[in-house]
N, C-alpha and C positions, 0 to 999 in steps of 0.2 A: 583669190580668195575667201575666204568665209565669214558671216559676221551672221551670228547666234542667235535667235530673239526670240522670245519670250512675246508674240501680241500684243496680252490682255497684260502685261508689265509695259509697253512701249506705247499703244496708243491707248489713252483713255480719254472721257471725257475732257479730263485736265492736261490732257496732254501733255503727261509726264515728260524727261527726260530722261533716257536711261543713262548718257555719258555724262547727268549730274545727280542723279540720285544715286550714282555707285560706277565711279569713273575706273573704278580698277578689275570691274567685272568683264568677262570672255567678250562680252558683246560691244560695251567700250571701248576697249584692246583692238575688235578689230576697224571702228567706224575712225584712231587712230591712224592702221591700218591706210585705210583709205586717203584721210589728209597725205599720208607719207607720199602714197602713190602720187599721189596732185602734183606736190612739192616736187618729186621726179620727175613729171610725165612731159616737162620741157625744160629744155636749158637755159632758155628766158624766164622770168618772174613772172607769175600768173597769181594777180592778185585781185581779179572781178572775175568769180565763178556765176553763170547759171546755170540753177538745179530741176528741172522741167520732167516731164512726163508723156506720155501717147495721151493716156485720156484720164477721167478723172478718181479716184480711189487709188494710187497705186503707189503711194506712197513718198512724194516728191517732197510735201512740207514735215516730215516726220525726217527725213533724210535730210532735209537741208539744214534744220534744227538743230541740229547731233553734230551734224557738221560742227556748224556756227561754235557749237559750244566746245570742240575738239581743239581747235586753232585758239579757240582762245585760252586755252587751259595751257594751250604751249609756248604761250606768252604775246600772242599775237592780237595787236591791237585790232578786234574784227566787229564789222557791222552785219548785221543782218536787214535786208531790205526786201519786205510783202511789197514786192509787183503781181500779186493776184488779188488783178483788183477784181473780179469777180466771188473769188472767196476767201476773202483773207482769212489767216488764221497764227499770223506773229504773235498779233496782241494776245490772243487767247493763251496761245502755250507760254508765254511770256508774262501776263498778270498783267499788259500798259494797258494805259487807253488809247483809244483810236479817233478822238475826236481831231485832231490833224498830224499832219505826215507828209507822206511822198507828195501829193495829190496839189496836199496846202503849199508845199515850195513848185513845183511843177505849175503851177496858178499864179504864181507871186504873192500871194498872199502871205506863209511865212517866210526866213530865211532857214536854211539847213538845220542848223545846230539850236534854233527853238523846237523841232521837230523829232530832232534823235533823243533818245531816252536809254536811261541807262539803265540795264537789270540787274537782278541779285548777283549775278556771277561776275569775276572780275575780269575785265578788259573786253567784256559784250554789251554789242550797243543792240538797238534795234529800231528800225525805220519804219512803221506802220505803215498803212496807205492811206490811211486819213478818209477826209469823205468821198464816196465813188460815185467818177465822173460819168457821164454818159459818152466820154469819148476814150475808153482808156489806151485802145494802139494809137489814137495821135498823139495822146501825150508821152508816152514811152519810148518814140519815135522823134522825138522835137529837138531842138538845139538843146532847148532849158533839162533833158533828161541829160546828158551828156554833158552838158554845163556840172552837172548837182556830182556826177560821180565822178568828174575832175576833181572838184572842192571835197569831196569824200576822201578821195584819195590822199591829200593832203593831211588828214588825220589818223586816217587807217592802214593799217597793215594788208585785211585782206575781209575784203568784201563778200558776201554770199546771197545769190535775187532768187528768191520763189516767185517760178513766173508760173501762169497758169498750162495745160496740157498743149502740145502742140497743135495736137489736129481739131482742137476746139475755137483758135482763134489766132493771130496773129502774133500775141506779144512775146511768145517765147523766141519767134526768129531775128522780130527787132533788137530783143537784148543780145541774143549769140551774138549779131551781127557787131555789138558794140563791148562787146567784155571778153578776157584773155579766154575764156573757155569755159566750155557746156557740159554738163551731167547726167544723163536718162535713165529716168529710174524707171525699171517696164516689172510688174508684177506677175509673177510664173503660177500660168495657169490660165491665167485670164485677159494678159493682154496676148491680140492677134498677132503672127508675124507679120501678118503683112503692115497692120500698126507701126510697130515699131522698125520698120525695115523705112515707112514711106515719115516716121517723124526725123531718121537720121536723114532723111535725104534730103527735109525738109530746112533740119539745120545747118548741112553741107552746102543748102543752095544761099542761104542766105549768108555765103561766108564765116558759120558760125566752126568754131572749134570745138569737136566733140571728145572731148580728154577720156571718156570711157563710156560703163552701164554700171546700174546698179539692178539687179535679179533680187525682185525683193518677195519675201515670202516663198521662197523654196522649202520644199514639204519632203523628206529623206524616212526614212524607214525609223528609228526613234522620236517622228511627231514633233520633233523641234524646225523653229525653222531658219534659215537661212541666208546673209545677203552673201553676191559674188561681185565683186567691183573688176571691170575688165578692159585694158586697155586699147584704142582703136590704132 
């Protein structure tokens, strides 16, 4: 599957979302194809999905945000959780506050419903990171995180999670173990093959279910960009 994209239109300082600004564009249609592939990737219902990458700057945050939008456009009540506590972006993307969020819940300072924020898009809510803690991995691997996900599933049909890169810290592995599936974003021409293979091995070693990969920034002769989604 291919997703044509103009990098300048998708990633700006305000991180505009092509699936929201132009939902009938060929790019948006291809995000919907990714959504369909996810839905048919397992006989069992997939409701919690981790989106990660091997290293920084490979497009995982843009990918997960656009996927959250197309799930919401399908009528599914969707929650996007920012678990990238080293470099959070969800609050920038959706223009919400980040004074409290995931860490506020995990440290028992606030309840889940106090931290979830609705976006301007119907059916889409976000949970930003909240204050950055000194021990992200410990919080994400805690019983409180599992309880939070269980609680969120009572109110949402789909939960998508943005995590730090696999090779940088252990956060993605921890969350892959807790969720129904994982998508690995790879940047064409920049992600070393060894890094992609190592990332896959680490996710599988954590008993994560790798649904597939998104190959990002694939350049072809007409100078446009494409995404590819591949089933494992």
